[in-house]
N, C-alpha and C positions, 0 to 999 in steps of 0.2 A: 565650381570655380570657372571663371572666364579663362579659357586656355590661351588666348593671345594677349600678351601684356601690353599695357599702355605705356607710352613714353613718360607721361606725367599724370598723376592724380592730384587734383587741387580740392581741398576740403573747405568749403565756404564760398558762397556767390555773392558776397558783399563787395565793397569797393576794393578790398585787399585781393580777393580772388579774381575779380575782374581785371585789375591792374597786372597781376601775375600772369593771366592768361594772355593778355595783350602783349606783354613782354616775351613771353615764350613763343607766341605766333611770329613776332618779329624775328626771332632767332631760328625760325623754321621748324618748330615743333607744332604738329597738327594732330597727332594721335594723343589727344588730351581729353580728360573728362573732369568736369567740375561737379562735386557732389554737394547738394544743398538740402538740408533737412526741412526747410520751409517750402511753401508752394510756389514761391516766386523768388526772384533776385533782389539784391538791395540791402541784405543784412539788416542792420538796425533801423534803416529807413524803410524797410518793408514791415518789420515787426511792430515798431512804435507808431501809434496812430492817435495818441492821446491829445486832448485839446490843448492848444498852446504850443505844440511841438514845433520847434525851429532849431536851425543850426545855431551853435553858440560861439561860432567863429565867423567873421565876414565871409560871405559866400564866395567872394573872389579868391580868398585864401583857401577855402574848403572846397577844393576842386583839383582835378588833375592838371599839372602844369602844362601837359601836351594837348589838353582838350578844354580850353577855357569856355566858359558859358556866358555870353554877353547878355543873356535874357533873364537873369535874376530879377525878381520883382522887388526885392528889398535888399538892404545891406546884409541883414541876417534873414536869409530865406526860410519860409515855412516848410515843414517836413515833406509835404507832398511833391514840392519842387525838387528836392533831393532825390526822391524816388523816380521822378521823371528823368532826372539827369542820369541816374544809374541806368535806366532803360535805354536812354539815347546812346550812352557810351557803349554799352554791351551790343546794341544793334549796329552802331556805326563801325565798330571794329570787329564785328561778326564773331563774337565769342559766346553769344547765347546758345549757338548750336552745341557747344561742349557741355551744356549744363543738364544735369539730372536732378529734378526737384523731388520733394518728399522722400529723400533718401538719407538716412541717418547712418553716419559711420560709427561703428562700435569700437574698433581698435585697428592698429597697424603693427605688423610684425616683419622685421627685417629677416629675410631668408638668406642666410650666408651661402648656401650651396648654390642657389639660383641667382644670387646677387640681385634680388628683387624685393620690393616691399609687398607684402601680402595684406590687403586692406579688407577687413571684414565689415560687412554691412549688417545693420540690425535685423534685416530679413533673412539672413543666413547666406546670402551670396558673398563671395570673395573675389576681389579684383587684384590682379598682379600689375605692378608698375615699376619702371626703372627708377623714377624720381617721385618723391612725395613732398607736397607743399601743403602746409595747414594754414589757412587764412580765415581762422574762426573768429577773429576780432578780439579786442581786449574786453569788450562788454557784451558777452553773448550768452552767459548762463544766469538767468534771472534768480534773484535771491528772495525767498519767502521767509519771513521772520519766524523764529521758533517761540511763539507765544502760547502759553496754555489756553485752550479753548478756541483757538482760531478755526479748528476743523468743525466745530459744532455751531458756529455762528449762523443763525437763521436767515440773515438778510443776504444781500448781494455782495460778493467779494470780487474785486476787479484788480488785477496787477497791471501796472501801467504798460507792461510789454505784451499784454493780451487784452487790449482795450475792446469793450463791447460797444460798438457804434450804435447799436439799436436800443441801448438802455437809456431811459429818460431820467435825467437827474432833477428835473423840475419839482420843487416842493419836497425834496428828499432831506433827511437828516444824515449828513455824510461825515465820516471820519477819514482823514488822510494820515497814514503813518509814513513818516519820512520827510526830511527837509533838505534833500540834496538838489542837484541841478534840475532834475525832472520836476520836483515839487515846485521849484521857483517858477517854472513855466506853467505848470498845471494849475496851482492853487488859485491864481487871479481869475482863470477861466471858469473854474468850478464855482467860485464865489458869485459869479454873475447868474448861475442857474439854480443853486440849491436854496432851501429854506433855512438850513443851519450847517455850518461847517466847522468842525473841530480838527485842528492840525496838531499831531503828536510829534514834538521835536525832542530828539535825543541830543543832537549837536547843532548848535546855531551855525549859520553859514554867512560868509562875507558876500554881500551883494552890492556891486558898484552900478552906477547909472549906465544905462544902455543907449549908446549913441546909434540909433537905428532910424532908417528913413526909407521911404519908397524910392526906387530908382525909376525916374521918369522914362516913359517909352522912347522919347526922343534920345535920351542918353543911351538907352539900351541899343538903339539903331546906330548911334555913333560907335559904341563898343564893337558892334558887328562889323561895321564898314571900315573902321580904322582900328585894327587889333592892337597897334602900338599904344593908343590911348587907353585901351583896356588893360594892357599889361602894365602901363604906368600906374593906373589906379590899384592894380593888384600889388605892385611894389610897395605902395604906401601901406596897405593893410597887412601885407607880410612883414614889413619893417616894424610897424607898431607892435604887433603881437610877438615877434621874435625878441624884440627889445624887452617886452614884459617878462617873458619866460627866462631869458638869458641873464638879465640884470637883477630883476627882482627876486627870482626864485633860485636860479643856479649859481649866481655869484652874490648871494646874500651877504656874505662876509664883507665884501667890498662896497656894495650898493644897498646897505640896509636902509638908508634914508628913503630910497625909491620904494622899497617894500612898505615902509611905514606910511608913505604918501598914498600908496594904493589902499591900505587899510583905512586911512583917513577919508578917502573917497567914499568907501562903504560906510563910514561913520557919519559923514555929511548926508549921505543918502537916507540913513536911519533917521537922523535928526529932522530933516526936512519932512519926511514921510510920516513919522510917529511922534506925536507930542507927548504922549503918556510916558513918563520916565520909567515906570515899572515894566511896561511892555517893551520899551526900548532896551531896557537892561536884559530882558529874557532873550531878545533877538541879537544880542551882542556876543560874538564868539570870544572865546578865552584862549585862542591860539593865534599864531601869526598868519598873515595873509600869504597864500600860496601853498600852505600845508595840504589844502584840498584844492581841487580844480577851481579856478576863479569862475564866478558866476555874475551875470548881469541882468538887471530888470529894473524898469521904472515903476512897477506896479505891485511887486511882491510885498514889500514892507507895508505899503499903503493899505493893502487888502486886509491886513490884521486890525485896522482901525474901524472896520465896518462892524455894525452892531451884531450881525448874525455870524461873524467869523471869530473863532476863539483859538488861542495858542495855548497848548498843554505841554508843560515842560516836566510834569511828573512822570516817573517811569511807569510803564504798563504792567500791572499785576497779572491780569488775565483778561480774556475775552469771553463774555457770556453770550447767550443765545440772541440778546437784544441790545448789547452794548459793551462798552469798555470800561474796566475798573482799573483805577491807577493805584499805586502802592499806598496812598493815604486813604484808601477806601471809598473815594468818590467814584460815582458811576455816570458815564454819559450814555444816554440812550440814543442809538442810531439804527438806520435801516440799510445803510450802504457803507461798505468798508473799501477804501482804495489803498492799495499797497504801492507806495512810491519808494520801495526799499532797494532799488538799484540791483546790482549784479554780484554774484559770488565770484569774485575775480581770481583770487589765488587758489582757493581749495578746488574749485570746479573748472577753472579756465586754464591753469598752467600744469599740464596741457588739457585741452577740452576733450580729448579722447585719449584712450590708452595707447601709448607709443612704447614699443619694445625694440631696442636697437641690437647692436653686436653684443655677443656674449650675454644675452638675456637682460641687458640693462634696461630697466624700466624708467622712462624719463621722469614721471611724476615723483616716483620714489627717490630717484637719484637727485632731483632738485631739492626735495625737502631734507635730504640727508647731507647734501654737499653745497648748499646755498644755491639760490636761483641765479642762473648765469647762461649767457649765449653770446657767442662771438659775433660782434657787430650786430647784435640783436636778432640774429637769424640762424646761426649754426651751432651744433653742439657735438662735442667729441663722442665717438662711439655710435653716432647716428648718421651712417653714410647716406649720401643722395637725398638728404632731408633738409628742408628749410621750414622753419617756423616764423611766419610773419607776425605772430603775437607772442613775443618772447620777453623775458626779462631784458631790460635796457634797450627795448626795441622802439619805444614811443619817443619820437623826436619832436620837439616843440609842442604847441597847443593843437595843431591841426594834424588829423590822421594822414592827410595827403603828403605832408612833409615826410612822414614815415615811409609812405609808399614810394616817394620819389627816390630816396636813397636805397630802398630795398629792390626796386626794379633796376637800379644801376648795378647793385651788387649781383643780381641774377644775370644781368647782361655780361658782366666781367667774367663770372664764374662759369656759366654755361658756354660762353664763347671759347674759353680756354679748354673746357672739357671736349667740345667738338673739334677744336684745332688739333688736339693731341689724339683724337680718336679714342678717347678714354671711356670707360664704363662706370667708374665710381669717383665720388669726391667725398672727402671727410676732413673737417677742420682739425688741425692738430691740437693735442692737449696743451702745448707750449703756447701756441698763439691764443688759445682760449684763456689761459691763465693770465697772460700779459694783458689781455683786454679787460678781464675782470679786475685785475689789480688797478688798472688805469681808471676804470669807472668808479671803483671804490674810493680812490684818491680824490677824484674830481668832485664827487658828491659831498666830500668834507667841507666844501665851501658853501654848500646849498642850504636853503632855509630848512630843509628836512633834518639836518644835523646841527647847524648852527643857531637855528630859531627855536621857538617853542611850539612843537607840534604834538605834545603829549596827549592832549585831549581831542585832537582833531578827528580821530576814527577815519583817516583817509585811506582810500584804496591804493594810494601811491606806496604804502608800506605793506610788506608781506607779513606773515604771521610771526616771523622772527624779528621784526622791527626794522628791517632794511628797506630803504627806498629804492627798490630794485626794478621799478616799472619804467621810469623815464631815463632816457639817454642823457647824461649831464653834459652835453655839448651843444654847440649851435647847430641849427639845421644845415648851415653851409658847411660845417665840418663833417656832418654825417654824409651829406651828399658827396663831398669830395672823397672821403674814405670809401664810399660805395663804388667809386669809379677807380680808385688807386690802391686799394689794399694789397698787400704783397700776395702774389698767387702762391708763393711758398708757404703761406699759412694754411694751405689745404694740401692733403695728400691726394693727388689725382693719379688714378691708374686705370 
C-alpha cells in the first residue's frame, strides 16, 4: 500500500477526467493521480477507431467552453481530431503528468477510521486518497451479445471498440450486428470495401439528414483571430441542439408536434433514399423520435439500396463456424463478424468499479435495490468525499461537455467551501438527495420517455427497471446554474 495518501484519485482519463483534473488544479490541488486502464488518454476517442467515426454533435458544441478549438476541419469533426483535441487540452493545462496508464482499478473502499478511500488496483497495489472521483464515462464497458456459437466462429470477429486497423476488408463477406449510432457511421464505410455485407437489425433507428460541411481554412483563421465570431458560431449550434433536447424530448407533452416533425425528417430521409417500400418499412422505427439518442446521416439508408448490402430483421438463432443462422432457419455464410453492439450501460457501468461507502454500503447493490439516483448527478449519500461524474441523472443535453460544464462548477463550489472551512469530509445529505430525486422524477413525467411510445426502442436511456434515469430532465442552463448555486447546506461538511 502507498503510505502517503493522495489528495484526489480520479478514475478515467477521458474528457471527464481531464476536466476534473483541470478544475482541481485551479483550486490548488496538485497531489492528484488519474488512473486510466488504457494505454493513452482520450477515453472513447482513444478506444474507438472504426471507419466513419465522427462526433455526432457539432464540434463547436462538443468541446470545453473554456478551451474552444477554432481549427475543426468539419462541423461534425472526424474521430482523430477529437483525440488530438484531448491531447492538446491535457498538455496545455498540464494534467497529463498526473496520469498513470495501463492501470485498472478494481474497487474502492471508504476507510471510516482513517477517513480515506482505499483504491485497489488490479495488480494488487492499493492507493489511499482523501477524495475519489470516478470519470469512467457513460459508454465505457463494451457489450458483447450472448449469442449461441459466437465463441466458435472460425472467421474474424471485431468489436467496434477494439478495431483492427490492419485487417483488410476488401473482398470479404461481412456481417454487422447492431444498428445503433455506431453502425450508422460504420455501415456506409464498410459497404465501400467489402464484397458482401449483411446488417442484422433488432431495432430500427431514426436517422435524420446530416447538415455537415467542411469548415474552410480561412474561416478557421477568423475563428482563431476573432474569438467572438467563434463563440457566436457556437451559440448557434448550442441553441439548436439544446432546443432539440429540451422541447422535443424533455417537454414532449407540450411540444409533441416538434417531436413529430423530427420523426418526419427521418421519414423524408428514408423516402428520398429508399424507393423499395418493403425495405423502407423494415427501416422504419415503431417508437417515437427521441426514445433513443438521435442519429444523423446522409448515406446510411441509401447504403441498403446497393446490391451487395442486405438488411436482415429476423432474430439470430445461432452463429456457426462459417455463418449466421436466423430463427427461420436461413443461413448467411460470412468470413468476418463485426459487433456494433454498443455498451453495457447499466449493469456494468453503474458503477464501473465496485464502490463501498460508509457502513459497508455497496453502491451498485444499493442503486439496484433503491432506484438509480445521485444528487445533482454527482453525489450519493453514505459515500463521503466521492463524486461520480457518470451517474444517474448526470447527462445534461446532447453534448457530454454540457455535463462537464455543470459538474466542474459543482466541484468548484463544493471544494472551495471544504477548503474555506478547513474541513476534511463532505457528504450529501439524504434529504437533499431525496428532494432532487423527487424533482427529477416529476420533471421526467413530461418527457417522451413516459408520455411517448418508447416500449420497443430498447434504449440505453432506460435502466433495467424501466426508469429513464440517465438524462437530467432540465435545460443545460439550469444544470450549470445549479452547479454554481446549489445550497451548501445540502452537504454535511466537517
